[in-house]
C-alpha positions in Angstrom: 0.1 0.0 0.0 0.8 3.5 -0.5 1.9 5.5 2.6 2.0 9.5 2.6 4.2 10.7 5.5 4.2 14.3 6.4 7.0 15.3 8.8 8.3 18.8 10.2 11.8 18.6 10.4 14.4 21.4 11.6 15.9 23.5 9.3 19.5 22.1 9.6 22.2 20.6 7.2 22.0 16.9 7.1 18.5 16.3 7.9 17.3 15.2 4.4 20.5 12.8 4.3 19.4 11.1 7.4 15.9 10.6 6.2 17.3 9.2 2.8 19.7 6.8 4.7 16.7 5.5 6.9 14.8 4.4 3.7 17.9 2.8 2.3 18.5 0.8 5.4 14.9 -0.5 5.2 15.4 -1.4 1.5 12.2 0.8 0.7 12.1 3.1 -2.5 11.0 6.7 -2.2 8.4 7.5 -4.7 8.3 11.1 -4.1 9.7 13.6 -1.7 9.0 17.4 -1.4 10.3 19.6 1.3 9.7 23.4 1.8 9.1 26.0 4.4 6.2 25.4 6.9 4.0 27.7 9.0 6.5 27.0 12.0 9.4 29.2 12.2 12.6 27.2 11.7 10.9 24.1 10.6 10.5 22.5 7.2 7.3 20.4 6.2 8.8 17.1 4.4 6.2 15.1 2.6 7.1 11.6 1.6 5.6 9.0 -0.4 6.5 5.3 -0.7 5.2 1.8 -0.9 5.1 -0.4 2.0 3.0 -2.9 4.1 0.8 -1.6 6.9 3.5 -3.1 9.4 6.4 -1.6 7.9 4.5 1.8 7.7 4.2 1.9 11.4 7.9 0.9 11.6 9.0 3.8 9.2 6.8 6.1 11.3 8.5 5.3 14.6 12.0 5.3 12.7 11.2 8.9 11.3 10.3 10.2 14.6 13.4 8.7 16.2 15.7 10.7 13.8 17.6 13.7 15.2 16.0 16.9 14.0 12.4 15.3 13.3 10.0 17.0 15.4 6.6 15.6 14.1 5.6 12.7 11.9 2.0 11.9 10.7 0.9 9.3 8.0 -2.1 10.4 6.4 -2.3 8.1 3.4 -5.7 6.8 4.6 -7.2 10.0 5.5 -8.9 12.5 3.4 -6.7 14.7 2.0 -6.0 17.4 -0.9 -2.8 16.3 -3.0 -1.2 18.1 -5.9 1.8 18.0 -7.9 3.5 20.9 -10.2 4.9 20.0 -13.6 6.7 22.2 -16.0 6.9 21.0 -19.5 8.8 22.5 -22.2 7.6 21.5 -25.7 8.6 22.2 -29.2 6.5 25.0 -30.9 6.5 26.6 -34.3 3.8 29.1 -35.8 2.2 26.1 -37.4 1.5 24.2 -34.4 1.6 26.7 -31.7 -2.3 27.5 -31.8 -2.8 23.4 -31.4 -0.7 23.5 -28.2 -2.6 26.4 -26.9 -5.9 24.6 -27.3 -4.6 21.6 -25.8 -3.5 23.7 -22.6 -6.8 25.0 -22.3 -8.5 21.8 -22.3 -6.3 20.7 -19.5 -6.4 23.8 -17.5 -2.9 24.6 -17.5 -1.1 27.6 -18.6 1.8 29.0 -20.8 4.3 30.8 -18.8 7.3 30.9 -21.3 7.1 31.4 -24.9 10.1 31.5 -27.6 10.4 31.3 -31.3 10.8 27.7 -30.9 9.4 26.4 -27.8 7.0 27.0 -25.1 6.8 26.2 -21.5 3.5 24.9 -19.9 3.0 25.1 -16.1 0.4 22.5 -14.9 -1.0 21.8 -11.1 -3.1 19.0 -10.3 -3.5 15.3 -9.5 -0.8 12.8 -10.8 -3.4 11.4 -13.4 -4.2 14.9 -15.1 -0.4 15.5 -15.3 0.2 12.2 -16.9 -2.7 12.8 -19.2 -1.3 15.9 -20.8 1.9 14.2 -21.2 0.5 11.2 -23.0 -1.3 13.5 -25.3 1.9 15.5 -26.1 4.0 12.5 -26.5 1.6 11.5 -29.5 3.6 13.8 -31.5 7.1 12.5 -31.6 10.0 15.2 -30.4 7.4 17.4 -29.3 8.5 17.3 -25.4 12.0 18.6 -25.1 12.1 18.8 -21.0 9.9 17.9 -18.1 10.3 18.9 -14.4 8.0 17.7 -11.8 7.8 18.4 -8.0 7.0 15.8 -5.6 3.3 15.4 -4.1 2.2 17.9 -1.7 -0.5 16.7 0.5 -2.5 18.5 3.2 -5.1 16.7 5.3 -9.0 18.0 4.9 -10.9 19.0 7.8 -8.2 18.1 10.6 -6.5 20.8 12.2 -3.9 20.5 15.2 -3.8 22.8 18.1 -1.3 25.1 16.6 -3.6 25.5 13.6 -6.5 26.1 15.7 -4.5 28.6 17.7 -3.5 30.5 14.6 -7.0 30.6 13.4 -8.0 32.0 16.5 -10.5 29.5 17.5 -10.9 28.7 21.4 -9.7 25.4 22.6 -10.7 23.8 25.9 -7.8 22.6 28.0 -9.4 19.1 28.5 -9.9 18.7 24.6 -7.0 17.1 22.6 -7.2 19.2 19.7 -4.6 17.1 17.7 -7.0 14.2 17.6 -10.4 15.8 17.3 -11.6 17.5 14.1 -12.1 21.2 14.2 -15.9 22.3 14.4 -15.6 24.9 11.5 -18.5 25.8 9.3 -17.6 24.9 5.8 -21.2 24.9 4.3 -20.5 27.7 1.8 -17.0 26.3 0.7 -16.3 25.4 -2.6 -14.1 22.2 -3.0 -12.2 21.5 -6.1 -12.7 18.1 -7.0 -9.5 17.7 -8.9 
């Protein structure tokens, strides 16, 4: 099964090496790894996707938590979450086929972020299958794709807020309620959710 681990790690040299070394020792391949700044000063948010059994998933989480400079770890694979990936795709474009590529970009709700006389660059954000669909269509014309750059998966749990998030939102939390395990009771009736 696929596991998605979200870890908060200290912004210090060598942390990523320790994480990669752990997976090498466990002989588990990392499918996706994304690291960036988080809402917590001095901490980065690491999102890591790998395939392992349920038992191995528990072992990975415990091992990650024991690593130096790792502050918090959560496996959110089974929880409702929003997952996105970013792709930059550079394709060969000439005046004769440029309008065709523009139409294709519009169909996939992507956008053109760079344009030269010989090529153009497409930026697309979405689920993995949507990005794969665009790449598959572009590959139908041999030689059209010149370069692809993709981010790892970025995932955020839906409807579940930790106590630090609740405090940032200004919500009142009772001392006898563990806000890390209880979903926040926030009205989202009028919220618009992107089905992608």
